[in-house]
C-alpha positions as CSV (number, residue, x, y, z in Angstrom):
1,D,28.1,4.3,14.7
2,L,27.7,8.0,14.2
3,K,30.0,9.7,11.9
4,D,31.2,13.5,12.8
5,F,29.2,16.2,12.2
6,S,29.2,17.3,8.8
7,K,30.0,20.6,8.0
8,E,27.5,20.8,5.5
9,F,24.6,21.2,7.5
10,E,25.7,24.6,8.0
11,K,25.0,25.6,4.8
12,I,21.5,25.9,6.2
13,H,22.1,29.9,7.0
14,S,23.0,30.1,3.0
15,A,20.6,27.7,1.5
16,K,18.3,29.4,-1.1
17,L,14.7,29.3,0.4
18,T,11.4,29.0,-2.1
19,D,10.4,32.5,-0.6
20,S,13.4,35.0,-0.2
21,T,11.7,36.8,2.1
22,D,11.6,34.1,4.6
23,R,15.6,34.5,5.5
24,N,14.5,36.5,8.4
25,A,15.5,36.8,12.2
26,S,13.3,33.9,13.0
27,F,14.9,31.9,10.4
28,K,18.5,32.6,11.5
29,A,17.0,31.7,15.2
30,F,15.6,28.5,13.7
31,S,18.4,27.4,11.7
32,G,20.7,28.1,14.4
33,Y,18.5,25.9,16.9
34,Y,18.2,23.3,14.5
35,L,22.1,22.9,14.0
36,N,22.4,23.1,18.1
37,T,20.1,20.3,18.5
38,Y,21.7,18.3,15.4
39,K,24.7,18.7,16.8
40,Q,23.8,17.2,20.3
41,I,23.0,14.1,18.4
42,F,26.8,13.6,17.9
43,S,27.6,13.6,21.6
44,T,24.5,12.0,23.1
45,E,24.7,8.7,25.0
46,K,23.4,5.7,22.6
47,D,20.5,5.5,25.0
48,A,19.4,8.9,24.3
49,L,19.9,9.0,20.9
50,V,16.0,8.6,19.8
51,N,15.2,11.5,21.9
52,A,18.1,13.7,20.7
53,H,16.8,12.6,17.0
54,N,13.4,13.4,17.9
55,N,14.5,17.0,19.3
56,T,16.1,17.7,15.8
57,I,12.9,16.7,14.1
58,N,11.1,19.0,16.0
59,S,13.1,21.8,15.7
60,C,12.5,21.2,11.9
61,I,8.7,21.3,12.5
62,A,8.6,24.7,14.7
63,C,10.6,26.5,11.7
64,H,8.1,24.9,9.2
65,K,5.4,25.9,11.3
66,T,6.3,29.4,11.6
67,T,8.7,30.8,9.1
68,C,9.4,28.3,6.3
69,I,5.7,26.9,5.9
70,G,6.6,23.3,4.6
71,P,5.5,20.1,4.5
72,I,5.0,19.3,8.2
73,P,3.2,15.9,7.4
74,K,6.4,14.7,5.8
75,I,8.5,15.9,8.5
76,K,6.5,14.1,11.2
77,K,7.3,11.0,9.3
78,L,11.0,11.5,10.4
79,L,9.8,11.1,14.0
80,I,10.8,8.1,15.9
81,Q,8.0,6.5,18.1
């Protein structure tokens, strides 16, 4: 069973970034989008959890492609086939 959403994840808005200039409007939008997709996991029916999880991971990939260029191959490994 999933536990309640941890408020710890909301610290993404103040996380220390490798490049501080990445904290811009795009980062704010993507981090908000990530939090929204992640929170949806906790209210999703069991048979839709894989899709909800993959939506969250895809939100990470979208940000790392445009804003905080990052380890996309590693992130993709988190997707459930």
